[in-house]
C-alpha positions, -999 to +999 in steps of 0.1 A: +487-225+306+479-215+270+502-228+243+516-204+218+536-230+198+511-259+193+474-258+189+469-295+182+484-329+188+480-360+166+471-394+179+469-428+164+455-460+179+460-496+167+429-518+163+437-536+196+422-532+230+437-503+249+429-473+271+436-448+243+405-459+224+383-456+255+396-422+263+393-409+228+359-423+220+343-412+252+355-376+245+378-375+275+410-366+255+392-337+239+379-324+273+412-327+290+434-311+263+409-283+257+419-270+291+454-265+276+440-250+244+452-280+225+430-301+201+436-339+197+434-348+160+432-384+149+461-391+125+440-409+100+416-379+097+445-360+082+456-362+045+470-397+036+507-386+035+505-382+073+493-417+079+527-435+076+537-417+108+518-445+125+548-466+116+578-444+111+570-417+137+580-388+114+556-365+131+567-343+160+532-340+175+524-377+177+509-399+204+505-436+196+492-466+215+491-501+200+514-527+186+550-527+198+568-538+167+565-505+148+579-483+176+607-507+183+616-507+146+613-469+144+635-464+174+661-488+160+660-466+128+667-435+148+632-421+151+628-395+180+602-415+199+598-420+236+584-450+253+561-438+281+539-468+289+531-505+283+500-526+290+497-564+293+464-573+278+463-611+279+447-624+247+445-658+232+470-666+205+464-697+185+481-720+161+452-730+140+447-760+116+417-769+096+390-790+114+398-820+091+436-817+096+455-849+106+478-828+128+472-833+165+503-817+182+528-790+177+555-816+175+539-829+143+545-795+126+580-807+118+566-824+087+540-798+076+538-764+060+536-734+083+520-703+067+537-670+072+521-638+057+546-616+039+539-580+029+567-568+006+553-532+004+552-527+042+575-502+059+578-528+087+560-562+082+547-566+117+523-593+106+551-615+094+572-608+125+542-616+147+534-649+130+571-659+131+574-651+168+541-668+176+553-700+159+588-697+175+571-696+209+548-725+202+575-747+187+600-739+215+573-749+241+573-784+226+610-787+219+609-780+182+636-756+168+630-731+141+654-750+119+630-779+119+601-757+108+590-755+072+579-719+069+560-711+037+557-674+027+523-663+017+526-631-002+500-605+005+492-571-009+490-539+011+514-517+031+491-512+062+491-474+054+471-467+023+442-491+029+418-480+057+416-503+088+379-510+082+385-522+047+413-546+059+390-560+086+363-570+060+386-591+038+398-626+045+436-626+053+458-643+027+470-668+052+435-680+060+428-684+022+460-704+019+449-727+048+415-731+032+430-740-001+454-765+013+485-745+004+496-745+041+488-767+071+489-743+100+487-705+107+490-682+136+460-660+146+450-640+177+424-617+192+389-613+178+399-625+144+408-658+159+374-662+175+357-652+142+374-681+125+366-706+153+330-695+152+328-709+116+336-744+128+361-748+100+392-746+122+407-763+152+431-750+179+463-768+178+480-747+205+472-717+226+504-697+233+491-677+261+476-707+280+508-715+300+524-682+311+546-701+335+562-719+306+566-690+282+558-653+279+530-649+253+548-620+236+534-607+204+529-573+186+501-565+211+516-580+242+526-556+255+508-527+240+531-498+237+523-461+245+547-438+228+551-400+221+573-379+200+604-365+219+594-330+208+562-332+228+579-350+257+606-324+261+588-291+250+553-298+262+554-322+291+522-309+306+503-320+274+519-355+277+509-357+314+473-346+306+471-373+278+485-401+300+462-390+329+432-396+307+444-430+297+448-440+334+414-427+342+399-446+312+415-478+324+401-472+359+366-464+344+367-497+325+370-517+357+336-506+369+318-502+336+323-536+321+295-536+295+303-502+281+340-509+281+335-543+263+313-527+237+340-502+229+368-528+229+348-550+206+342-521+182+379-513+183+389-549+174+363-553+147+344-581+165+313-587+186+314-584+224+312-621+226+342-625+203+362-599+222+355-618+255+361-652+240+395-642+225+409-627+257+414-641+292+391-633+321+388-597+332+412-585+305+393-552+304+406-545+339+443-545+328+443-516+304+463-491+325+497-482+309+526-490+332+564-496+330+565-526+353+594-550+353+571-577+338+560-554+309+596-543+302+608-579+302+581-588+276+591-559+254+628-569+257+619-603+245+602-589+215+631-566+208+656-594+211+636-616+187+633-588+161+670-581+163+680-617+160+657-622+130+671-592+112+641-568+115+662-542+133+692-523+120+707-519+155+700-528+190+694-503+218+690-501+256+653-505+265+658-491+300+671-459+286+643-457+261+615-460+288+606-427+305+584-430+335+581-393+343+547-389+327+531-419+343+543-408+377+531-372+373+497-382+359+492-407+387+502-380+413+476-357+399+449-383+400+458-392+436+458-355+446+424-349+431+411-380+448+423-368+482+407-334+476+373-351+469+376-371+500+385-342+522 
């Protein structure tokens, strides 16, 4: 079916491991949407005023996969965005101290300074929220309340929009500088960035939040990853959304049997080496990229939403079950299953 109303869609992908990056960088999104006479355009290849849609969703042609805090915040603010998938990519999340620190346990943090990055210029300060939630989880796991924590704000420049991702990846985060300078005693880090720091030998892991999933859910901005789409596309061009989701499911399946190639792409996406990508995630993480709307995924997202609301990041609460729309996952999977049966016949 040729489209007379849209010739392109816009997509944006956070620098975290996900199926969108695999599908886009292997050319599969372009191939699939070309059949519908639609061209996928990377949001950040458009003029800069378009870029903030990565956070506020003010783009009727947008697909986004990545951190969950911006879409939750945007939904709370009334953005017309639809949740169509989640992915639980288990990564290591650390509370780090300096190698020469006298701190040996999370309980000891009661008497020390906890560094929290703060970005006043950001539309939604997901870094601050992520660090706060990370420490809240770690402290709770050891019976320490947030009221006992001495959070020290570390003011940082940038709005996450105007500075390219590659430029941010090359600079040392302000919270790391503060830890190095002795201004704070502990910080929260995750993913490849955490392994890069550990590789220097200057830091020590005080606590790994994701190590005991039976004790606490390792919720952060990337757990779960959120796949979202503008309501305009969802309602007016569902076949485009189905085609898009289908390629993500196929990319996730491809990763399971193409480990080295998948890890190379995921390392590239997270600005690390393959070794750092592997070390900063749990075993076989590359096999769990498929978006879903499982009960476990939705519960994790509900935990994130509840934290953001309780901490004042959201203007109003909303029903997560009503936000999630599984039509596209089901339709995409049905097409994949049907094609598989045809090949086997």
